[in-house]
N, C-alpha and C positions, 0 to 999 in steps of 0.2 A: 394617553400612554398606550403603546402597543403591548398586548398580552399574548402568550403562546402557551400551548400545552401539547403533550404527546397522546396520540389517540392510536388504539389498535385499528388495524384495517377493518373495513366494513363494506358491505354492497352498496351503500349509500354514497360512497366516495368514488364509485367507478369512473364517472365522467371526468371527475377531477384528476384522477390518477392517469388516466389515458391522455389528458392534456399535458400532464407532468411529463410523461413518456415522450410525447411528440415535441415538447420544447426542448427536451434533452437531445433528441435526434437532430433537431434543426440546428442547435448550437454545437453539434458533434461532440457532446460532452458524455462522459462515461457515467453511468449510473451505479452508485455504491449504496449499500445499506438497503437493498430493495427485497431482500429475502427470495431471490431468484424469480422475481416477478417477471422479468422480461423473458425468461426461459418458458414460464407458464403461459404468457401471452402468445409466444411463438408456436407452442405445442398443444395448449390446452385452453384454459379460459381464465378470466379474472376471478370468477365465482370459485373455481377450484383452488386458485391460489389463496384466496381468503381463507377457505377451509384449511388448507395446508399450513399456513402461517400461524393459525390458531392452535393447531396440533403440534407445531414444532417446539413448544415448550416442554412436551413430554419426551424425556430422555429415550424411552424405548421407541417411540415413534420415530424420533430423529435418527437414531442408530439404525433403525430399519431402512432408512433412506441413505444410509452411508455419511450422515452428517452429524453435527453437535447440536444439542438443544439451544434454541435461540427464541428471541422475542423481537418482533418487527413493529416499528411505530411510524406513523406520520406526524410530522410537525405541522400543527395548525395554528394560523394567526387568528386568535379570537375575534379581533376587530372586524374582519370581513369574511371569516370562516373559509379562509383560502389555505390550500395545501402548499406549504412552502418547502418541505424537505421530507427525506426518509432516513431512518436510522435502524440498524440492526444490531442488536445485543446477543452476542454469543456467549451463553452461560458457561460453557466449558470450551476448552481448546484441544485440538489435535496437533499432531506434529507440523502439518502444514500451516495451520493458522499461527502457531507459535512464531513463525518465520515471516509469513506474507500477509496475513489477514488480521490478527489479533482478535480482541474481544468485541470491538466496535467498528462498524463501517457505516458511513453516512454521505449524504449528498444534499445540496440545496439547489433549487431550480435556477437557471442561469440568470433570469431577469431579477432575481432577488438576491443575488450574491453582493458581497462587499458592503453589507448592511449590519455585520455583526450577528446574523441568524445562526451561522454554523456554531458559534460559541454558545448560543442559547440552546440550541438543540443538543449539543454535546453535554452541556451542564445539566439538562433535564434527564438525559439518559444516565448520567453518573448518579443522579438521585435514585433512578430506578435500579441501579446496581445494588443499592442496599436492601431492596426487597429480596435479592437472591444471595445475600451475604457475601457479595463481592467487594472486599476491601481494597483490592488492587486489580486493575485491568491493563491489558497491553493494547495500545493503539498504534497502528502504523500509518505511514503516508509515503508517497513517492518522494524521492530525493529533490525532485523539481517543484514540489507542491509547497511553495513557502507560505501560502495562506493557511493550509492545514497545519503545517509545523507550528506556526504562531499560535493558532487556536488551541492546540494541544498544550503548548507550553503555558499559555495564559491561564489555564485552568489547573495548573500545578503539575503537569506533566514533566517527567524526568527523562532526558534523552538517554538512550541505552546504547544503540548502535546502528550503523548503515548496513542494509542489505542491498547488494546490486543484483539487478535482474541478470538472469542467464541469457545466452544468445538466442534461445528460441523463445524467450519471454517478451513482453510487450516493451516498447520504447518508454523511456531510455534504458537501454541495456548496456552491458559492458562495452560492446563496441562503439555505442553512441557516445559514451563517456570519454573514451579514448579520442575519438575523432573531434569532440568538442574541447579537447585540451584540458579535461578536468581531472586527468590522472597523470601523475608524474613518474610513477615506476610500476611496472608489471612484473610479477614473478609467476612464471607459468612452466611447470614441469610436466614433461611428456607422461601421458596416461594410457592405460590399456583400454582397448575398445575402439571401434570405428568412430562412434559418435564423439567421444572425448577426444580422439586424435584429430579429428576434423575441426573441432572447436578450438583446440590449442593451437593448430596451425593457423587459423584465421586471426586468433588474438595475437600471435607472435608476428604474423605478417603485417597487420594493421599497426602495431606498435612500432615496428621498424620503419614502416613507410611515413609514419607521422612524427618520427623522431622521439618517441617515448622509450626510456630505457627498459629493456626487457631482459630479465635474468631467467635462465632455464635450469638453474641448479640450486637447491637449497643450500649446499656448501658455499657457493658464490655469494648468495644472500647473507649468510652468516659471516663470512669474511668481510663484506662490505660494512655490515653493522658493527663488527669489532673495530674495523679501521675508523669508522666515524666516531665511535665511542672513546677510542684511545688517542685520537688525533686533534690538534687544534684546527677546527673547521675553517678558520680564517686563513691558514697556510695551505689548504689543500688546493691542488691544481689537476686538471685533466690532462692525462698523457696518452697520445696515440700509441697503442701497443705496436703497431706496425713500424715505429720508429725506433723501437728498443732493439738493440744489437746483442 
């Protein structure tokens, strides 16, 4: 029987973590739950990262870095002492994490996926939450990541809402979803500011080009909702307003 445990990062795991990073790069896989390891490897060193993650549990230290207190772990398979994954537990949340990161971020090395290890890692981390008196945590995943969604729900997670990435954020963002025919209705009202105006123009243009209904007025959206609520949907039909005399 395979056994696993969470381990705080140490200098003795340096070679294993470097192999882990290389495997992620080879498979073009994003690294989540790494406690900003990649940034440290690019700009500083693994040794400095180990010191940093051990200090990140101190709220004063974390705040001095502009971050929230956190605790980072390696998932180790005891049978062969192999580093299987990484997970980061954010003990507190800021406004950004409440929408995009949540309390927990994690990853499993590509060659060890689809074996149920993500569920094991998340379960072990949820046990760690008790040490910090966290009786409820927020976990987020990308809309397209069905595996993560199932892992979260399998451990008692309750679906709350969908957040869609903005145009300047990573794919899939709002334009990707429109182009992939995953959105049926867009409500986009003109906004102040050059950036917002440009984004709104792109959203409306792509919606029209792909045949997605786009409303540019809240009053129109409310009128549509009222009509749908007050009408028999089975008898509704589309009418080209250009044909109305």
